[in-house]
C-alpha positions as CSV (number, residue, x, y, z in Angstrom):
1,X,0.1,-0.1,0.0
2,X,2.7,2.4,1.0
3,X,4.6,1.6,-2.1
4,X,1.7,2.0,-4.4
5,X,1.2,5.5,-2.9
6,X,4.7,6.4,-3.4
7,X,4.6,5.5,-7.0
8,X,1.7,8.2,-7.4
9,X,4.1,11.0,-6.7
10,X,6.9,11.8,-9.2
11,X,9.0,13.4,-6.4
12,X,9.9,9.9,-4.9
13,X,11.8,7.0,-5.7
14,X,11.2,3.6,-4.1
15,X,15.1,2.6,-3.6
16,X,14.4,-1.3,-2.8
17,X,11.2,-3.2,-2.8
18,X,9.1,-3.1,0.3
19,X,9.6,-6.3,2.5
20,X,8.2,-7.3,5.8
21,X,6.8,-3.8,6.3
22,X,10.2,-1.8,5.8
23,X,10.0,0.8,3.1
24,X,12.9,2.6,1.7
25,X,12.6,5.9,-0.3
26,X,14.1,9.1,-1.2
27,X,13.0,12.5,-2.6
28,X,14.5,12.8,-6.0
29,X,17.4,15.3,-6.4
30,X,20.3,16.1,-4.1
31,X,20.7,14.2,-0.9
32,X,20.2,17.3,1.1
33,X,16.6,17.2,0.0
34,X,15.8,14.0,1.4
35,X,18.1,14.9,4.5
36,X,15.7,18.0,5.1
37,X,12.6,15.7,4.5
38,X,13.7,13.3,7.3
39,X,14.3,16.1,9.6
40,X,10.8,17.6,8.8
41,X,9.1,14.4,9.2
42,X,10.6,13.6,12.6
43,X,10.2,17.3,13.8
44,X,6.5,17.2,12.9
45,X,6.1,14.5,15.6
46,X,3.4,12.8,13.4
47,X,5.5,9.9,12.2
48,X,9.0,8.7,12.8
49,X,11.5,7.6,10.3
50,X,15.0,6.7,10.3
51,X,18.1,7.7,7.9
52,X,20.2,5.5,6.0
53,X,22.8,5.5,2.9
54,X,22.7,3.0,0.0
55,X,25.4,3.4,-2.7
56,X,25.9,7.1,-1.6
57,X,22.1,7.9,-1.8
58,X,20.6,9.2,1.3
59,X,17.3,7.4,2.0
60,X,14.5,7.4,4.4
61,X,13.3,4.2,6.1
62,X,9.9,3.7,7.3
63,X,8.7,0.6,9.1
64,X,5.2,-0.7,9.7
65,X,5.4,-2.6,12.9
66,X,2.2,-2.1,14.8
67,X,0.1,-5.3,14.8
68,X,-3.1,-3.3,14.3
69,X,-1.9,-0.9,11.6
70,X,-4.5,-0.4,8.9
71,X,-4.5,0.6,5.2
72,X,-5.8,4.1,6.6
73,X,-2.7,4.5,8.6
74,X,-0.4,4.0,5.6
75,X,-2.6,6.7,3.6
76,X,-2.2,9.1,6.6
77,X,1.6,8.6,6.7
78,X,1.7,9.2,3.1
79,X,0.0,12.3,3.2
80,X,2.2,13.5,6.1
81,X,5.3,12.9,3.7
82,X,3.7,14.6,0.7
83,X,2.9,17.7,3.0
84,X,6.5,17.7,4.4
85,X,7.9,17.3,0.9
86,X,5.8,20.3,-0.3
87,X,7.4,22.2,2.3
88,X,11.1,21.3,1.4
89,X,10.3,22.0,-2.4
90,X,8.9,25.4,-1.7
91,X,11.9,26.2,0.7
92,X,14.4,25.1,-2.1
93,X,12.3,26.7,-5.0
94,X,12.1,23.1,-6.5
95,X,8.3,22.8,-6.6
96,X,7.9,19.5,-8.7
97,X,4.3,18.8,-7.9
98,X,0.9,20.1,-8.2
99,X,0.0,18.9,-4.9
100,X,-1.6,21.7,-2.8
101,X,0.7,23.3,-0.3
102,X,-0.2,22.3,3.4
103,X,1.8,23.1,6.5
104,X,4.0,20.6,7.8
């Protein structure tokens, strides 16, 4: 579900296939954009993600580990990620999406 959502937004790239609830992705462009996104997501207090590097590409890892997680939860997490990405794109004058801007 999460990977399917990511594929709908051209700003993101899935780095490896989602396995056992672990999703790895990055914001296309310089590593600094993904680093800023990670900070924005964690600073929001709405979801928690962790950083990693793969072949010199900074990536964000998100894990679904709650036994009672629902599809709805994945959609909400993706909306939070999109909202924070909107803020990063505006901040860096690289708005690559027609998604309406919301506060992260």
